[in-house]
C-alpha positions as a printed NumPy array, in Angstrom:
array([[-113.696,   36.203,  -67.926],
       [-116.638,   33.819,  -67.636],
       [-114.657,   31.65 ,  -65.185],
       [-113.896,   34.631,  -62.964],
       [-117.583,   35.557,  -62.795],
       [-118.582,   32.101,  -61.58 ],
       [-116.094,   31.916,  -58.709],
       [-117.498,   32.08 ,  -55.222],
       [-116.07 ,   34.477,  -52.663],
       [-114.169,   31.699,  -50.869],
       [-112.632,   30.437,  -54.091],
       [-111.587,   33.941,  -55.057],
       [-109.894,   34.43 ,  -51.705],
       [-108.127,   31.091,  -52.073],
       [-106.849,   31.96 ,  -55.548],
       [-105.528,   35.307,  -54.452],
       [-103.898,   33.741,  -51.406],
       [-101.8  ,   31.357,  -53.525],
       [ -98.95 ,   33.82 ,  -54.184],
       [ -98.635,   34.392,  -50.426],
       [ -98.224,   30.649,  -49.9  ],
       [ -95.341,   30.626,  -52.354],
       [ -93.332,   33.085,  -50.247],
       [ -90.382,   31.772,  -48.26 ],
       [ -91.445,   30.95 ,  -44.696],
       [ -89.858,   32.843,  -41.839],
       [ -88.285,   29.673,  -40.45 ],
       [ -87.523,   26.041,  -41.123],
       [ -86.202,   26.384,  -44.679],
       [ -83.021,   24.849,  -46.044],
       [ -80.917,   27.951,  -45.317],
       [ -82.186,   28.078,  -41.712],
       [ -81.47 ,   24.417,  -41.045],
       [ -78.005,   24.599,  -42.639],
       [ -77.192,   27.598,  -40.435],
       [ -78.417,   25.635,  -37.397],
       [ -75.895,   22.887,  -38.226],
       [ -73.062,   25.439,  -38.371],
       [ -74.182,   26.954,  -35.079],
       [ -74.336,   23.54 ,  -33.387],
       [ -70.729,   22.82 ,  -34.413],
       [ -69.575,   26.162,  -32.96 ],
       [ -71.404,   25.465,  -29.687],
       [ -69.837,   21.999,  -29.434],
       [ -66.38 ,   23.544,  -29.918],
       [ -67.146,   26.035,  -27.117],
       [ -68.374,   23.205,  -24.842],
       [ -71.811,   24.808,  -24.6  ],
       [ -73.619,   21.704,  -25.896],
       [ -72.925,   18.024,  -26.264],
       [ -70.61 ,   15.788,  -24.265],
       [ -68.256,   17.521,  -21.841],
       [ -70.291,   20.706,  -21.906],
       [ -69.818,   23.348,  -19.242],
       [ -72.182,   23.199,  -16.284],
       [ -73.754,   25.83 ,  -14.073],
       [ -76.229,   25.801,  -11.232],
       [ -79.712,   25.423,  -12.751],
       [ -82.437,   27.87 ,  -11.803],
       [ -86.214,   27.608,  -11.823],
       [ -87.752,   28.161,  -15.234],
       [ -91.146,   28.475,  -16.82 ],
       [ -92.766,   27.086,  -19.919],
       [ -92.195,   26.97 ,  -22.792],
       [ -88.518,   26.557,  -21.945],
       [ -88.372,   24.172,  -19.047],
       [ -88.896,   23.769,  -15.351],
       [ -85.166,   24.124,  -14.658],
       [ -82.78 ,   26.121,  -16.841],
       [ -79.132,   26.891,  -17.392],
       [ -78.259,   29.953,  -19.47 ],
       [ -74.876,   30.771,  -20.987],
       [ -73.809,   33.953,  -22.768],
       [ -71.001,   33.829,  -25.27 ],
       [ -69.865,   35.088,  -28.637],
       [ -69.627,   33.038,  -31.779],
       [ -68.349,   33.478,  -35.299],
       [ -70.34 ,   31.893,  -38.095],
       [ -69.625,   32.503,  -41.772],
       [ -67.291,   35.336,  -40.787],
       [ -69.859,   37.127,  -38.594],
       [ -69.191,   37.549,  -34.863],
       [ -72.309,   37.862,  -32.729],
       [ -73.825,   37.389,  -29.292],
       [ -74.823,   33.806,  -28.513],
       [ -77.324,   32.85 ,  -25.815],
       [ -77.634,   29.141,  -24.991],
       [ -80.465,   27.991,  -22.755],
       [ -80.662,   24.389,  -21.585],
       [ -84.239,   23.398,  -20.824],
       [ -84.774,   20.683,  -18.203],
       [ -87.854,   18.799,  -17.118],
       [ -90.25 ,   17.23 ,  -16.4  ],
       [ -92.528,   19.263,  -14.163],
       [ -91.414,   18.898,  -10.572],
       [ -87.742,   18.279,  -11.358],
       [ -85.468,   19.723,   -8.696],
       [ -82.046,   21.361,   -8.886],
       [ -80.322,   18.413,   -7.191],
       [ -81.79 ,   15.996,   -9.74 ],
       [ -80.575,   18.084,  -12.684],
       [ -77.12 ,   18.559,  -11.163],
       [ -76.77 ,   14.814,  -10.474],
       [ -78.059,   13.643,  -13.896],
       [ -78.365,   16.497,  -16.381],
       [ -78.55 ,   14.166,  -19.396],
       [ -81.598,   12.426,  -17.933],
       [ -83.488,   15.699,  -17.6  ],
       [ -82.389,   17.724,  -20.632],
       [ -85.45 ,   18.225,  -22.82 ],
       [ -84.226,   20.802,  -25.337],
       [ -81.791,   23.626,  -26.018],
       [ -83.132,   26.997,  -27.106],
       [ -80.694,   29.364,  -28.744],
       [ -80.539,   33.005,  -29.77 ],
       [ -77.712,   34.211,  -32.002],
       [ -77.438,   37.815,  -33.151],
       [ -76.74 ,   37.626,  -36.847],
       [ -75.361,   40.231,  -39.204],
       [ -77.11 ,   43.555,  -39.818],
       [ -79.939,   43.085,  -42.285],
       [ -80.847,   39.515,  -41.277],
       [ -84.022,   40.585,  -39.448],
       [ -83.705,   44.25 ,  -38.467],
       [ -87.328,   44.358,  -37.268],
       [ -86.381,   41.893,  -34.511],
       [ -82.84 ,   42.792,  -33.503],
       [ -81.284,   40.49 ,  -36.152],
       [ -81.769,   37.504,  -33.826],
       [ -81.708,   33.98 ,  -35.217],
       [ -83.684,   31.48 ,  -33.115],
       [ -83.34 ,   27.704,  -32.961],
       [ -84.594,   24.855,  -30.807],
       [ -82.519,   21.687,  -30.709],
       [ -83.266,   18.356,  -29.138],
       [ -80.528,   17.029,  -26.802],
       [ -78.87 ,   15.071,  -29.634],
       [ -78.444,   18.21 ,  -31.762],
       [ -81.282,   17.507,  -34.152],
       [ -83.833,   20.238,  -34.717],
       [ -87.149,   20.188,  -32.931],
       [ -90.27 ,   20.671,  -35.055],
       [ -93.575,   22.455,  -34.546],
       [ -96.93 ,   20.596,  -34.746],
       [ -96.94 ,   21.107,  -38.535],
       [ -93.553,   19.365,  -38.807],
       [ -91.585,   22.54 ,  -39.617],
       [ -88.086,   22.611,  -38.16 ],
       [ -87.61 ,   25.285,  -35.51 ],
       [ -84.731,   27.349,  -36.882],
       [ -84.752,   30.91 ,  -38.193],
       [ -87.174,   33.746,  -37.507],
       [ -89.565,   31.689,  -35.365],
       [ -92.708,   33.608,  -34.492],
       [ -92.077,   36.536,  -36.843],
       [ -95.373,   38.334,  -37.509],
       [ -97.185,   35.704,  -35.445],
       [ -99.048,   35.554,  -32.157],
       [ -96.881,   32.723,  -30.813],
       [ -93.291,   31.564,  -31.103],
       [ -89.887,   32.846,  -30.044],
       [ -90.065,   36.349,  -31.474],
       [ -93.7  ,   36.856,  -30.48 ],
       [ -92.876,   36.023,  -26.855],
       [ -89.516,   37.799,  -26.622],
       [ -90.999,   41.053,  -27.917],
       [ -92.236,   41.403,  -24.323],
       [ -88.727,   41.456,  -22.821],
       [ -87.669,   44.733,  -21.259],
       [ -85.361,   46.996,  -23.227],
       [ -84.73 ,   46.336,  -26.884],
       [ -82.537,   43.226,  -26.647],
       [ -85.272,   40.508,  -26.614],
       [ -83.644,   38.995,  -23.497],
       [ -85.535,   38.281,  -20.291],
       [ -82.531,   37.048,  -18.313],
       [ -80.132,   39.993,  -18.382],
       [ -79.945,   43.705,  -18.914],
       [ -76.19 ,   43.563,  -19.571],
       [ -74.877,   45.081,  -22.777],
       [ -73.881,   42.005,  -24.76 ],
       [ -72.835,   43.608,  -28.044]])
């Protein structure tokens, strides 16, 4: 008891915060990154990413995605679950034009941002969406803290995928379509 009485307020807060630090993060853990690898393989098989991927006419985008975008809607089955898959190719740099992306997409591809609607119960508060950001080679991008961007990115936060997409119209977290995808 004597030790507890000598703790300062800041130390007490830090001690009580330790159990919260031990909780599993909302994204970037081993399960999230393994799922991202499975998803990448499915997208390669559907020709949505990688060599020989399908092409469309890029359209003007905004940050954080890219200055030119291509968006594809599909379905995918991962671990026996069939769900909606949204693949967004993010092109740059600032000032890139449609003709430049069409002529040399590989030179301008900065990242791929993906939404996949997982099974019921995955994240019911946020439509059961799984979020991931890949670099063009299929590796996972990381945030400034070095955490891989796969999973429930931005859950209960002021920034990140979920935090931004909460502002999409309807209840589907999608800015680009109002079509019923499920």
